[in-house]
C-alpha positions as CSV (number, residue, x, y, z in Angstrom):
1,M,152.0,37.8,102.7
2,H,148.9,39.8,101.9
3,P,149.4,43.5,102.7
4,I,146.3,44.5,104.9
5,S,146.5,48.3,104.3
6,K,144.1,48.4,101.4
7,P,141.2,46.7,102.7
8,L,141.9,48.1,106.0
9,L,141.8,51.8,104.9
10,K,138.5,51.2,102.8
11,W,137.0,49.7,106.2
12,F,138.4,52.7,108.2
13,D,136.8,55.3,105.9
14,Q,133.3,53.9,106.3
15,F,133.4,52.4,109.9
16,G,136.2,54.0,111.7
17,R,136.3,56.2,114.7
18,H,136.6,59.7,113.5
19,H,135.1,61.8,116.1
20,L,137.2,60.9,119.3
21,P,137.9,63.9,121.5
22,W,141.7,64.1,120.6
23,Q,140.7,63.9,116.8
24,V,138.3,66.9,117.5
25,S,141.0,68.5,119.3
26,N,142.8,68.8,116.1
27,N,140.6,71.6,114.8
28,S,142.1,73.7,117.5
29,P,143.7,77.1,116.4
30,Q,147.2,75.5,116.4
31,A,145.9,72.8,114.0
32,S,145.7,73.2,110.1
33,H,143.1,70.8,108.3
34,S,146.2,68.9,107.2
35,T,148.3,68.9,110.1
36,P,146.8,67.9,113.4
37,N,147.8,69.4,116.6
38,P,150.4,67.0,118.1
39,Y,149.3,67.8,121.8
40,P,146.2,66.1,122.0
41,V,147.4,63.2,119.8
42,W,150.5,62.7,122.1
43,L,148.2,63.1,125.3
44,S,145.9,60.6,124.2
45,E,148.6,57.9,123.0
46,V,150.1,58.2,126.7
47,M,146.7,57.9,128.3
48,L,145.8,54.9,126.3
49,Q,148.8,53.0,127.4
50,Q,147.2,50.3,129.7
51,T,143.7,52.1,129.6
52,Q,140.7,51.6,127.5
53,V,139.3,54.4,125.3
54,S,135.9,54.6,127.1
55,T,137.9,55.2,130.5
56,V,140.2,57.7,128.7
57,I,137.7,60.2,127.3
58,G,136.7,61.4,130.6
59,Y,140.0,62.2,131.8
60,F,141.5,63.5,128.6
61,N,138.5,66.2,128.3
62,N,139.1,67.0,131.9
63,F,143.0,67.1,131.4
64,V,142.9,69.6,128.3
65,Q,140.6,71.8,130.1
66,H,143.2,72.4,132.7
67,F,146.1,72.2,130.5
68,P,144.9,73.3,126.9
69,T,148.5,73.6,125.6
70,I,151.8,72.1,126.1
71,E,153.1,75.5,127.6
72,A,150.1,75.3,130.1
73,L,151.2,71.7,131.0
74,A,154.9,72.8,131.5
75,N,154.2,75.5,133.5
76,A,151.9,73.8,136.1
77,S,153.1,72.2,139.3
78,E,153.6,68.5,139.4
79,D,150.7,68.4,142.2
80,A,148.4,70.2,139.8
81,V,149.0,67.6,137.1
82,L,148.7,64.7,139.2
83,A,145.4,65.7,140.8
84,Q,144.1,65.8,137.1
85,W,145.5,62.3,136.6
86,A,144.3,60.8,139.6
87,G,142.4,57.5,139.1
88,L,143.9,56.9,135.7
89,G,146.9,54.7,137.3
90,Y,150.2,54.3,136.4
91,Y,151.2,57.6,137.4
92,A,154.6,57.7,136.2
93,R,152.9,58.4,132.6
94,A,151.7,61.7,134.0
95,R,155.1,62.9,135.5
96,N,156.7,61.9,132.2
97,L,154.1,63.9,130.3
98,H,155.1,67.0,132.6
99,K,158.6,66.5,132.2
100,C,158.3,66.2,128.2
101,A,156.2,69.4,128.2
102,Q,159.1,71.1,129.9
103,I,161.6,69.8,127.8
104,I,159.8,70.8,124.7
105,V,159.3,74.4,125.9
106,A,162.9,74.7,127.0
107,Q,164.6,72.9,123.6
108,Y,162.0,73.4,121.1
109,Q,160.2,76.6,121.8
110,G,157.1,74.7,122.7
111,V,156.7,73.3,119.4
112,F,156.4,69.4,119.6
113,P,159.6,67.8,117.7
114,K,158.9,66.0,114.2
115,K,162.1,63.9,114.1
116,F,161.7,60.4,115.4
117,E,164.8,60.4,117.5
118,Q,164.0,63.5,119.1
119,V,160.5,62.1,120.1
120,L,162.0,58.9,121.1
121,D,164.4,60.7,123.6
122,L,161.4,62.3,125.6
123,P,160.9,60.6,129.1
124,G,158.5,57.8,128.9
125,V,158.0,57.8,124.9
126,G,158.7,54.4,123.4
127,E,159.1,53.3,119.8
128,S,155.3,52.6,119.3
129,T,154.2,55.6,121.0
130,A,156.7,57.9,118.8
131,G,155.4,56.2,115.7
132,A,152.0,56.8,116.4
133,I,152.2,60.5,117.2
134,L,154.4,61.1,114.5
135,A,152.0,59.2,111.8
136,I,148.9,60.7,113.0
137,S,150.0,64.2,113.3
138,F,152.4,64.5,110.5
139,N,151.4,61.4,108.3
140,Q,155.1,60.2,108.7
141,N,155.9,56.5,107.8
142,H,156.3,54.9,111.0
143,A,155.0,51.7,112.3
144,I,153.1,51.2,115.7
145,L,153.0,48.1,118.0
146,D,150.6,48.8,120.7
147,G,148.1,46.1,122.3
148,N,145.5,46.4,119.5
149,V,148.1,46.1,116.9
150,K,149.7,42.9,118.6
151,R,146.4,41.5,118.7
152,V,145.5,42.0,115.1
153,L,148.8,40.9,113.7
154,A,149.2,38.0,116.0
155,R,145.8,36.8,114.8
156,Y,146.1,37.4,111.3
157,H,149.6,35.6,110.9
158,Q,149.0,33.2,113.8
159,V,152.3,34.4,115.3
160,K,153.3,31.8,118.3
161,G,154.8,32.9,121.6
162,H,153.5,35.7,124.0
163,Y,155.0,39.3,123.0
164,G,156.7,39.5,126.1
165,Q,159.3,37.0,124.7
166,S,162.1,39.0,122.5
167,K,161.5,36.6,119.7
168,T,157.9,36.9,119.3
169,L,158.0,40.8,119.7
170,Q,160.6,41.1,116.8
171,E,158.6,39.0,114.8
172,L,155.6,41.3,115.4
173,W,157.7,44.5,114.8
174,H,158.7,42.9,111.4
175,L,155.1,42.3,110.4
176,A,153.8,45.8,111.6
177,R,156.7,47.5,109.5
178,Y,155.8,45.3,106.4
179,H,152.1,46.0,106.5
180,T,152.7,50.1,107.1
181,P,151.9,51.8,103.8
182,N,153.8,54.7,102.1
183,K,150.7,56.7,102.0
184,R,147.8,57.6,104.5
185,N,150.0,56.9,107.2
186,A,147.8,58.7,109.7
187,D,144.6,56.9,108.6
188,Y,146.4,53.6,108.5
189,T,147.5,54.0,112.0
190,Q,144.3,55.0,113.3
191,A,142.5,52.3,111.3
192,I,144.8,49.3,112.6
193,M,144.2,50.5,116.3
194,D,140.5,50.8,115.5
195,L,140.2,47.4,114.3
196,G,141.7,46.0,117.3
197,A,139.6,47.9,119.6
198,T,136.3,47.5,118.1
199,L,136.3,44.1,115.9
200,C,139.2,42.1,116.8
201,T,138.8,42.3,120.4
202,R,140.4,40.2,123.1
203,S,137.0,38.0,123.6
204,N,134.4,37.6,120.9
205,P,136.0,39.1,117.9
206,E,133.3,40.2,115.0
207,C,135.1,38.3,112.4
208,E,132.2,38.4,110.1
209,R,132.4,42.0,109.8
210,C,136.5,42.4,109.7
211,P,137.7,43.6,106.4
212,L,140.9,41.3,107.0
213,A,138.9,37.9,107.5
214,Q,139.6,36.6,104.1
215,H,143.2,36.1,104.6
216,C,143.3,35.8,108.5
217,Q,145.0,32.8,109.5
218,A,143.3,32.4,113.0
219,K,139.9,32.9,111.2
220,Q,140.6,30.2,108.6
221,H,141.6,27.8,111.5
222,N,139.2,29.0,114.0
223,T,141.9,29.7,116.4
224,Q,141.1,33.3,117.2
225,G,140.8,32.4,120.8
226,N,144.4,31.1,121.1
227,Y,146.1,34.6,119.8
228,P,147.9,36.5,120.9
229,N,149.3,33.3,123.1
230,P,148.6,34.1,126.8
231,K,151.4,34.9,129.1
232,P,151.9,32.1,131.6
233,R,149.7,32.9,134.4
234,K,151.1,33.3,138.2
235,N,149.1,33.6,141.2
236,K,149.3,37.1,142.5
237,P,150.6,37.4,146.2
238,T,148.4,39.6,148.7
239,R,149.9,42.2,150.8
240,S,148.2,43.6,153.9
241,V,148.8,47.3,155.2
242,A,147.2,49.8,157.6
243,M,146.3,53.2,156.6
244,L,146.2,55.7,159.3
245,I,143.4,58.4,158.8
246,Y,144.6,61.2,161.2
247,Q,142.1,63.7,161.9
248,N,142.2,66.9,163.8
249,T,139.8,69.2,165.8
250,A,138.9,70.8,162.4
251,A,137.9,67.2,160.9
252,E,140.8,67.9,158.5
253,V,143.0,64.8,157.5
254,Y,146.7,64.4,157.6
255,L,148.2,63.6,154.0
256,K,151.8,62.9,153.1
257,K,153.3,63.2,149.8
258,R,154.6,59.6,148.5
259,P,158.1,59.3,146.9
260,Q,158.6,59.7,143.3
261,K,159.5,56.2,142.7
262,G,157.3,53.2,143.5
263,I,153.5,52.9,143.5
264,W,151.4,55.9,143.5
265,G,154.8,58.1,143.0
266,G,154.3,61.7,143.7
267,L,150.7,61.5,144.9
268,W,149.4,62.3,148.4
269,S,148.4,59.5,150.6
270,L,147.7,58.5,154.4
271,V,150.3,57.3,156.6
272,E,150.8,53.6,156.1
273,C,152.4,50.9,158.2
274,E,152.0,47.1,158.9
275,N,149.0,45.8,159.7
276,D,149.4,44.7,163.2
277,E,148.0,46.1,166.4
278,K,151.4,46.7,168.2
279,T,153.0,48.6,165.0
280,I,149.8,50.6,164.6
281,N,149.9,51.9,168.2
282,Q,153.5,52.6,168.0
283,V,153.1,54.7,164.9
284,I,150.2,56.6,166.3
285,T,152.0,57.2,169.6
286,K,154.9,58.6,167.6
287,F,152.8,60.9,165.6
288,D,150.8,62.3,168.6
289,K,150.9,60.7,172.0
290,N,147.7,62.1,172.7
291,A,145.9,60.4,169.6
292,V,143.6,57.8,169.9
293,I,141.9,55.2,167.5
294,K,138.3,56.3,166.9
295,N,137.1,53.4,164.6
296,K,138.1,51.2,161.6
297,L,136.6,51.3,158.3
298,P,136.0,48.3,156.0
299,T,138.9,46.6,154.2
300,V,139.8,48.1,150.8
301,K,141.2,45.7,148.2
302,H,143.3,47.2,145.5
303,S,145.0,45.2,142.8
304,F,148.3,46.0,141.1
305,T,149.9,44.1,138.1
306,H,151.9,42.1,140.3
307,Y,150.0,41.8,143.6
308,H,146.8,42.4,145.6
309,L,147.0,45.1,148.4
310,M,144.2,44.7,151.3
311,I,144.2,48.2,153.1
312,N,142.8,48.4,156.5
313,P,141.8,52.1,157.5
314,V,142.1,53.2,160.9
315,V,140.6,56.6,162.0
316,V,142.5,58.2,164.6
317,T,141.6,61.5,166.3
318,C,144.5,63.7,167.3
319,S,145.2,67.0,168.9
320,R,148.2,67.8,166.6
321,N,147.4,70.5,164.3
322,T,150.7,71.1,162.1
323,E,151.5,71.3,158.3
324,G,150.0,68.5,156.0
325,F,146.3,68.5,157.4
326,H,143.9,69.1,154.6
327,S,140.2,69.7,154.4
328,I,138.6,66.8,152.3
329,A,136.1,69.3,150.6
330,R,138.8,71.4,149.4
331,L,141.6,69.2,148.2
332,K,143.4,70.0,145.0
333,V,146.3,67.4,145.1
334,G,146.3,64.0,143.6
335,L,145.1,61.2,145.7
336,P,145.4,57.3,144.7
337,A,142.0,55.7,143.9
338,P,141.7,53.6,147.1
339,V,142.7,56.6,149.3
340,K,139.8,58.6,147.7
341,K,137.5,55.6,148.3
342,I,138.4,55.7,151.9
343,L,138.2,59.3,152.6
344,A,134.8,59.2,150.9
345,Q,133.6,56.9,153.8
346,L,134.5,59.3,156.6
347,D,131.5,60.9,158.5
């Protein structure tokens, strides 16, 4: 096998991304020139799970404005954290970040741990994320295997099978460890992620500009589009629900905090029920016997990993004025993206 670190690092020095917000954040008072601040690195790695850089940048900047340090994050309420995360999706990431910050403050005096096993023990931190944080922050020798790296290695070696399969994943981890150099681990880690994000992209990879093209098996066999092998496709089922927008006489909206587990865990949402007239009327009457349906808003479609959700918003005026009603203009809690969209349609 041809080690990829040398040509990759040479490319990274000239063409890599060196000015992303979490890299700039390493110039904070907590960081030295040679030891970046682990907090922005950790935060960015978690945000970048399942989410592209272009989307993450705005959320990252806003998040560190509200929670500039691990201590600030640990001391914040869960609602405050979820409010700044709302719209980024996969909300367990935010809840785990919050728990991690509290553990780091309680067990490590607010200093991010440097041992791999300690980092891996933190809630929601897997092997690749732990490796990336320690490699980038402390230049430690750890392999990583995020989506970009999987794609680069799968093409370079024409690794057969989808990485959701255990055998394929084990092979990719073996290759990731083989190619990880003994020096410049921080730069190498960023370099291989950059390559996958900017040149070795899912579609239309720019192979002519790639520093690994000479020995890339997919490039030599013109099979770039085949790797990584796609996951067998399944048709997503569709679910339909009604969301009830209770409005009191002050035009405030009733919101209820969702359970920690399940979709939109810990966020505030509208009352949800089955989308049939009988059930809707029963739920409304139980909430407030004097409530009446004002109108219905256009259906909102929201797609999850495993299914599509069709949301039918029903606006209900009611006389009930108990705890749980919120002014939309002054909301400071986390809302699911489709709920934000629905509330924005109100008069």
